C-alpha positions as CSV (number, residue, x, y, z in Angstrom):
1,I,207.3,171.3,185.2
2,V,204.1,170.6,187.1
3,W,201.5,168.4,185.6
4,P,198.2,168.8,187.4
5,L,196.3,165.5,187.9
6,F,193.4,166.8,189.9
7,T,192.4,170.4,190.5
8,G,189.3,170.0,192.5
9,G,187.1,169.1,189.4
10,K,186.9,172.6,187.9
11,R,187.4,171.2,184.4
12,I,184.6,168.6,184.8
13,F,182.1,171.2,186.2
14,A,183.0,173.7,183.5
15,N,182.3,171.1,180.8
16,R,178.9,170.4,182.4
17,I,178.2,174.2,182.3
18,G,179.2,174.2,178.6
19,K,176.8,171.4,177.9
20,S,174.0,173.2,179.7
21,L,174.7,176.3,177.6
22,V,174.5,174.3,174.4
23,N,171.2,172.7,175.6
24,S,169.8,176.2,176.5
25,A,170.7,177.5,173.0
26,S,169.0,174.5,171.4
27,L,165.9,175.0,173.5
28,Q,165.9,178.7,172.6
29,R,166.1,177.8,168.9
30,E,163.2,175.4,169.3
31,M,161.2,178.0,171.1
32,T,161.8,180.5,168.3
33,L,160.8,178.0,165.6
34,D,157.6,177.1,167.6
35,L,156.8,180.8,167.8
36,Q,157.2,181.3,164.1
37,T,155.1,178.3,163.4
38,V,152.3,179.6,165.6
39,R,152.5,183.0,163.9
40,L,152.3,181.3,160.5
41,V,149.2,179.3,161.4
42,E,147.6,182.4,162.9
43,R,148.2,184.4,159.7
44,Y,147.1,181.5,157.5
45,Y,143.7,181.1,159.2
46,A,143.3,184.9,159.4
47,V,143.4,185.0,155.6
48,K,140.9,182.1,155.4
49,L,138.6,183.8,157.9
50,T,138.7,187.2,156.3
51,A,138.0,185.5,152.9
52,Q,134.8,184.0,154.4
53,N,134.0,187.4,155.9
54,I,134.1,188.9,152.4
55,D,131.8,186.3,151.1
56,A,129.3,186.9,153.9
57,N,129.4,190.7,153.4
58,Q,129.0,190.3,149.6
59,K,125.9,188.3,150.1
60,A,124.6,190.8,152.7
61,A,125.3,193.7,150.3
62,Q,123.5,192.0,147.4
63,A,120.5,191.3,149.6
64,N,120.4,194.8,150.9
65,G,120.8,196.2,147.4
66,A,117.8,194.1,146.2
67,L,115.9,195.4,149.3
68,Y,116.8,199.0,148.5
69,K,115.7,198.6,144.8
70,N,112.4,197.0,146.0
71,A,111.9,199.8,148.5
72,L,112.4,202.4,145.7
73,K,109.7,200.7,143.6
74,L,107.4,200.5,146.6
75,M,107.9,204.1,147.4
76,E,107.1,205.1,143.8
77,N,103.9,203.2,144.0
78,G,103.0,204.8,147.3
79,V,103.1,201.6,149.4
80,I,105.8,202.9,151.7
81,N,106.9,206.3,152.7
82,K,110.3,208.0,152.2
83,A,111.5,207.3,155.7
84,Q,111.0,203.5,155.2
85,M,112.9,203.7,151.9
86,L,115.7,205.6,153.6
87,V,116.1,202.9,156.1
88,A,116.6,200.4,153.3
89,K,119.1,202.7,151.6
90,M,121.0,203.1,154.9
91,A,121.2,199.3,155.3
92,Y,122.5,199.0,151.8
93,E,125.1,201.7,152.2
94,E,126.2,200.2,155.6
95,S,126.6,196.7,154.1
96,A,128.6,198.2,151.2
97,L,130.9,199.9,153.8
98,N,131.2,196.6,155.7
99,L,132.2,194.9,152.5
100,Q,134.9,197.4,151.8
101,S,136.2,197.1,155.4
102,S,136.3,193.3,155.1
103,I,138.3,193.6,151.8
104,R,140.8,195.9,153.5
105,G,141.1,193.5,156.5
106,H,141.6,190.6,154.0
107,K,144.4,192.5,152.3
108,T,146.0,193.2,155.6
109,A,145.8,189.5,156.6
110,M,147.3,188.5,153.2
111,N,150.2,191.0,153.6
112,A,150.9,189.5,157.1
113,L,150.9,186.0,155.7
114,L,153.1,187.0,152.7
115,S,155.6,188.8,154.9
116,I,156.0,185.9,157.2
117,I,156.7,183.5,154.4
118,G,159.0,186.0,152.6
119,M,157.0,186.9,149.6
120,D,156.3,190.4,148.1
121,T,153.3,192.1,149.8
122,I,150.4,193.7,147.9
123,S,149.2,197.3,148.1
124,V,146.1,197.9,150.2
125,S,144.8,200.1,147.5
126,D,145.3,197.3,145.0
127,S,142.1,195.7,143.7
128,C,143.7,192.2,144.1
129,T,142.1,190.0,146.8
130,T,143.7,186.7,145.9
131,L,147.0,185.3,147.1
132,P,149.8,184.1,144.8
133,I,149.6,180.9,146.7
134,T,146.7,178.4,147.2
135,L,145.3,178.0,150.7
136,S,144.3,174.3,150.9
137,S,143.6,173.6,154.6
138,P,139.9,173.9,155.5
139,F,138.5,175.1,158.8
140,F,137.5,172.1,161.0
141,I,135.8,171.4,164.2
142,C,137.2,168.7,166.5
143,N,134.3,166.9,168.2
144,D,136.4,164.6,170.4
145,M,138.7,167.2,172.0
146,P,140.4,166.3,175.3
147,D,139.6,168.3,178.4
148,A,141.5,171.5,179.4
149,E,143.6,169.8,182.0
150,H,145.2,167.6,179.3
151,F,146.4,170.7,177.4
152,V,147.6,172.4,180.6
153,A,149.7,169.4,181.5
154,M,151.0,169.1,177.9
155,A,152.0,172.8,177.9
156,L,153.8,172.6,181.2
157,E,155.6,169.4,180.1
158,N,156.8,170.9,176.8
159,N,157.4,174.5,177.9
160,H,160.8,175.6,176.5
161,Q,161.1,178.4,179.0
162,T,160.8,176.0,181.9
163,K,163.4,173.7,180.3
164,I,165.8,176.7,179.8
165,M,165.3,177.7,183.5
166,E,166.1,174.1,184.5
167,Q,169.4,174.4,182.5
168,Q,170.2,177.6,184.3
169,I,169.6,175.9,187.6
170,L,172.0,173.1,186.6
171,M,174.6,175.8,185.6
172,A,174.2,177.5,188.9
173,K,174.8,174.2,190.7
174,E,177.9,173.5,188.7
175,N,179.2,177.0,189.4
176,K,178.7,176.3,193.0
177,K,180.7,173.1,192.7
178,I,183.5,175.1,190.9
179,A,183.5,177.6,193.8
180,K,183.7,174.7,196.3
181,S,186.4,173.0,194.4
182,G,188.8,175.8,195.3
183,Y,188.9,174.2,198.8
184,L,189.9,170.8,197.5
185,P,193.6,169.9,197.2
186,D,195.4,170.0,193.9
187,I,197.3,166.9,193.0
188,S,200.3,167.3,190.6
189,L,203.2,165.4,189.3
């Protein structure tokens, strides 16, 4: 019976490779979670933004509707001609189309948000424009934002892909040591 005491360090290097694989998997998981968080935030604020777009388009449609009604009255009284009234009518119809488009965009954004959080989506043809959840975070403007170099340095420091590449470099170095360990003597009892 031969009991190996030292085999050139292959077991030690293989354990280090195993730890690097575990670290890489952990970094991959963190990267996936970060990506999902970013997608959730994008969808959330897309819903908030499209809701504000609906409000703005509703106000524009109301204003253009009033303008069109006034243009009809002015044309009946002979103050403006038919061409000027048609310009007002075209503006009203265009604002109504913009409102419908913004409602469809809002429903699409709501469906994207609902799908990422695992809730049932709504039909685009459905008249519902409210979510089954309450959006509570407001838009904000950060007045004391650091400069761009700060964010670039932070992104480079916390980049999961770079950390995974570093783990792969460590594994390659350990594999090289395993290959070199074949030239070292084996000590056995």
